[in-house]
N, C-alpha and C positions, 0 to 999 in steps of 0.2 A: 649511803651503803658503803659496807666497811669492806676491804681489801679480800677479807676472807669470804664474805657473801657475793662479792664479783666473780672471785674462781670458781665457787660453787655453781652459780648459774652458769658459768661460761665452760665449764668442763662436767657438769652431772651428763650434758647430751651426749657427750664424746664416750663417756664409760658407759652411757646405757645402752647406746650402738652399739658398742665392745660386748657387752654381756650378753646382748639379742643373738648375735651374730656368731657368740663363741656358743651359746645354745643352743643356734639350730646347727651348727657344724656337728654337734655332740647326738644329737639325735641323727645325722644322719648314718655318723660314722661314730659308734661309743669309743673304738680305741681311740678316737680324737681326744677325748679325755684323760686319757693315762699320762703319767708323770714323765717317761720317756720321750713320748710327744711332745709335752710341755716344755720340757728341757730345748729340744729340738726349737720350740717356736721362740723361746727367750734366744738361741743363738743367732736364728735367723733375722728377728728383729734389730738384733743391736746395734749393726754399721746402719740399718735404716731413721734409728733415734738420732745416733749422731749426725746424718746427714742431716734431719727435720732441725733439730737445734740449731746447726749451723744456717740452716736458711730462717729461721725464726728472727734470731738475733740480728740480722739483717733486713727483713722483711717490720721489724719492729720499727726501724730508722724511716721506712718509707719506700727503702732500696730494694733489691732482686739481686741474687747471686747467681749466676747461669755457669761460673766456674767452678762448684762444688763436685759435678764429677768428676772435671778434668783434675781434679785436685784431690780425690780418694787415687785417682789411680796412678798419680805422680807420685804421692808416700805410700801406694801400695806398692810401686815397684820400688822404690828407694829401701821399703821395710824388708825387703827378700832381697837384697842385692848387696848387703852387705859382708864383709870379708869376716871371717875366723868363724865358720857358722859352729854353733854347740861351743862356745868360750865365752867365758864371762865379759868377754871385751865386745861380743859380739848381739851381747841382751843390752850390755849399756848403751850404743848405738842405737840399739833397736828403740828403747826407751827416748833416747832424745833427739836422735836426727830429724825424723821423720815430724813431730813438733817441731821443729827448729824450722823446719823448711816451709809447711805448712803455714805459720806465721809470715815469714820473710815474702811469701807468696800473696797470703790475705794483706799486709801492710803495701804491698806493691798496687793488688784492686782497690784499695783505697785510698792511696797516693793519687790514682790517674783521675779518680774519680772526683776526688774535691779540690786539687791543687786545679787539672783541666777545665773542671765544671763540667763534666762532659755524664751523661745517662748511666744510671749501673747498668739497665740493662744490655747496652751496646758496649760498654767494656769489659761487663765481665762475660761477654759472647766471645769479645775477640781474644781475650787474657785466658778464656778456656779455650781458645782453639790453641794459643800457642804453647801453653799447661800440654795439653794432649799430644801435640807436635814432638815437646822433649822427653817427656813419657815414652811416645814411641821410638824416637832415638836409643834412648836407654836400655829399652827393655822391644824388640819387635814383634817378639812374642811371647805368648807367657812360657813362665820359669820361676829360677829363682829356688833358695830353700829360706827356711826359718829355722829358727834353735827348737830344737824338741820343747826345752824348757819353757821356753816362753808362750809355745805353741799350747802345751799342758797346763802352763799357769794361766791362762786369758782363757782357756775354750773349755778348761776340767772342771772341780768342783772344789771349792772352799770346806774345811773340815770332813771333806769324803760324804758332806750332804748338802751343800748349798753350791748350786749353778753359779759360777763365774760370771756369766756374761748377763745373770739377771743381777749380782751384787755391781757390776760394771755400770750397766746403765742405770741400776736405781742411783747409785751413789752420784751420776753424771747431770741428772736431772734433776738432783736434788741439790746441789754445787750451781749447776749454772742458775734454777730458780732462785738461787740466793743472791747469787749476784745480780741478778734482774730486780730483783724486789726489795733487797735488803743495802747495795752499796749505792753510792754518788755517781757513779759509770750507769747503772743500771737504771734508776730515775731519769737519768741525760738521756737515756737511748728511748724513752718512752716520751720525752719531750720534745726531743728532734722530730719524733716522728708523728706527733699529735701537733706540734707548729711550731717549724725550724726557725721560720723569722721570730718569734714570741722567746723561743728557748735561747737563740741569740742574744736578744735583747735581755734576758734575763742574765745574761753572763755565762750564760755555758758556752764553751769553747768548741762549737758546734765538727767543725773539720776535722778536730781533733779525734774527739769521740766516732765519728764516723769512719778514721782510720783505724783506729784498733779494734773497732766493729769487725772488720773485712777481716783485722789479724786473728780475733776471736774464731770467726768463723772458718778461717784457717787451720787453724788448731784441731777444732773439731772436727773439722774434715779429715784432717790425720789422721784424729784417732778411728776414724771409720776404717779409714786404707789399713790400718795399723792390725784393726783387730779382722781383718779380711787375711791379710798375710797369716795371720796366727791362725784363722780357721781354714785357709784353703792348703797352709805348708808352702806355701809360693806365690807366682804373684800372677797379672791378668792385666798391661798395660790399660783396657777399655771397660776393666770392671767396674769403675763408676759413674758411668753412661748411664745405667739406669735411674740412677739417683738423683738426675736433673731436674725432670719435672715430678720423680715421686718426692723428692723433698718436698717440693712444694706443695701437693697433695696434699701431705700430710702436715705440714705449717697450714694449711687454712681448715681442714678437718677438726685440726687440736685447736681452731678457734680464732686463730692470729688473723685480723683484720689486714688484707693485702695495702691498704692505704697508709696502716704505720699507726703505732701507738696503742693498739690494741692486739692484749691476749698474753701470750706465754709459750712457757715450754712442759707446764705440769699435763697439757693434753696430750704431747706427743706421744707418750707411751699407747694412750689407748688408740690413739690414730695410725698410729706404726700396725696396732694386732689388726683393724678395720681393714686397713691397705692387704695383710699378709693375708687375712681370714677371707676376704671374697676372694683372693686366687684357690684358696683351696678348697671351699664350697662347689665353688662351679670343677674345678679338677674332680673332687669326691663324683659328683653328678654328670662327670663324664662328659661333659659340653664340649662341642667342638672348641678348639681356637680362634676360631672365626667369630665366634657367637661371644665368646669369652670378654674381648674386648668392647664388644656392644653392650656386655651386660654388665661387665664390673664399671663402665663412664656412666650406666642409669644407675646404679647403684652408690658410684662415687657422689653421683650431682645431686642423689637423695639426704645421703649424711651431709654434704658441706651445705644444704639448703634447711638441716637443723642444727648442725651446730655452729653453723654462719649468725645464726638467729636466738644461741640460747643465751647470750647477755642480755635478750630481750622476752627470751620465752616465758609465757605467762599461761599454764594448760587450762586454768579455771575460765581467763578473760576468752581462751580458741574456743572451749566448749558453748561459751555461752553467745561468744560470735556466730557460731555454726547453727545453734539451735535458733537464735534471733533470725538466721537468713532463710532458713525451715520454715518460721512462723509467719517471716514476710510473704515466702511464695506459696503457702495456703491459706491466706488471705486475699491474694490477688486470683487463686482459683474461686475460691469461695464467691468473689467480686463476678 
């Protein structure tokens, strides 16, 4: 089976569920299909897509990053705390400083995990608490400001017609997919996630790759924090908290195995839409928030059951199996 065929079998279930949920939302509320609403959706899913990609590159190695939310919060605060607002200097700092901080924080995570031999779950849980404390020290309450030029460029329109959030996340997913599928670094990530011992015996510098994987994850989290600062025109030290578990949910719904070595980022856009649209539909139906958690959990489990088996999903075989089971039951009844 070629890589293209594997991708199709992996991601078709994700986007099939997305289109189904989208159609349901449009039937419930016709205005949901309007262009303005879609532009709003592009903006809302962008930070979740970056968080999902950050989690995906780590999960592909067999690890997990619970510091995603804290890094998003930290870089969000830094992006909105820079001096010389509405000057070229502020714009340069906005583009350069948060990604550098995200890279350094991610590399620290990777170094502790590889050099200390500690479980990624515990390390990133601990470092996430540290980065959260640093963030609250820098900005105890929401505040700060962002240059108007940055905000308009990031959340506005390209050529007065194409929403910039759409351009940003589409290019980001394409570049991340290219990195994972076409580079030696990306192939090494899959090898480590598949079997780290064999990868090491094959000459892959596993520790070095793992360190840089967490560095890449930190940069992607920084992009999410930067986008949120431009969208909000300010910062919130706790803005990243929902992305900790949401990034894991989006990663798994997109078809990436938590055991590592299987999956990718091409399904992230569909998974992020699924996650967002479920909330929107429940709100449109005026379902109480107490029941929304239950309904969202059930729908996500169903989506997960379909997408996680997407690589081996065979509709014809499934239908035959159902009919065979019914036929055997009828035979038992006749006897």
